[in-house]
C-alpha positions in Angstrom: 0.2 -0.4 -0.2 2.8 2.4 0.7 4.5 2.0 -2.6 1.1 2.8 -4.4 0.8 5.9 -1.7 4.0 6.6 -3.5 2.8 6.4 -7.2 -0.1 8.2 -6.3 1.3 11.1 -4.4 4.3 11.7 -7.3 0.8 11.2 -10.2 -0.1 14.5 -7.5 3.2 15.9 -7.6 3.2 16.1 -11.7 -0.2 17.6 -11.9 0.3 20.8 -9.5 1.8 23.5 -11.4 4.2 25.3 -9.9 5.5 25.2 -6.3 3.7 22.5 -4.4 2.5 23.2 -0.4 0.3 21.6 1.4 -3.1 22.9 0.5 -2.2 22.6 -3.5 -1.5 19.2 -3.0 -4.2 18.5 -0.6 -7.1 19.9 -3.5 -5.2 18.6 -5.9 -5.4 14.9 -4.3 -8.8 15.3 -3.6 -9.8 16.3 -7.8 -7.4 13.2 -8.8 -8.3 10.4 -6.6 -11.9 11.2 -5.1 -12.9 7.1 -4.5 -10.1 7.2 -2.3 -11.1 10.3 -0.3 -14.0 9.0 0.0 -12.7 5.6 0.9 -10.5 7.6 4.2 -14.1 9.1 5.1 -16.3 5.4 5.5 -13.4 4.2 7.1 -13.7 7.2 9.7 -17.6 6.9 9.6 -17.4 3.1 10.6 -15.3 3.5 13.4 -16.9 6.0 14.9 -20.3 4.2 14.4 -18.8 1.1 16.2 -17.0 2.9 19.1 -18.1 1.4 22.5 -18.9 4.1 25.4 -15.6 4.2 27.6 -13.3 2.8 25.1 -11.7 4.9 23.4 -9.1 4.3 20.3 -7.9 8.3 18.2 -8.7 7.7 15.3 -7.7 11.3 13.6 -10.4 12.7 11.2 -9.8 12.1 7.3 -8.9 16.1 6.9 -6.0 15.5 9.7 -4.5 11.8 8.4 -4.5 12.9 5.0 -2.7 16.2 5.5 -0.2 14.4 7.9 1.2 11.7 5.2 1.5 14.9 2.5 3.2 17.0 5.0 5.9 14.2 5.5 5.7 12.9 2.0 6.2 16.4 0.7 9.3 16.5 3.4 11.1 13.5 2.5 11.3 15.3 -1.5 
């Protein structure tokens, strides 16, 4: 999955005109891979519904997790 993510991030980076920052990368990712974004949101909502009262396992919101992955990937570049 990590290799697939690298390919997707490289593809998104190639589509961005000018300097890539976190916001422009995030927006282009949403435009390029709407199905992946939809799957992230579905996973998050399933997790929220399945939580039992008093037992919390932190799962970041889809926006936060995607932005974190983008930020880390851009720092490596």
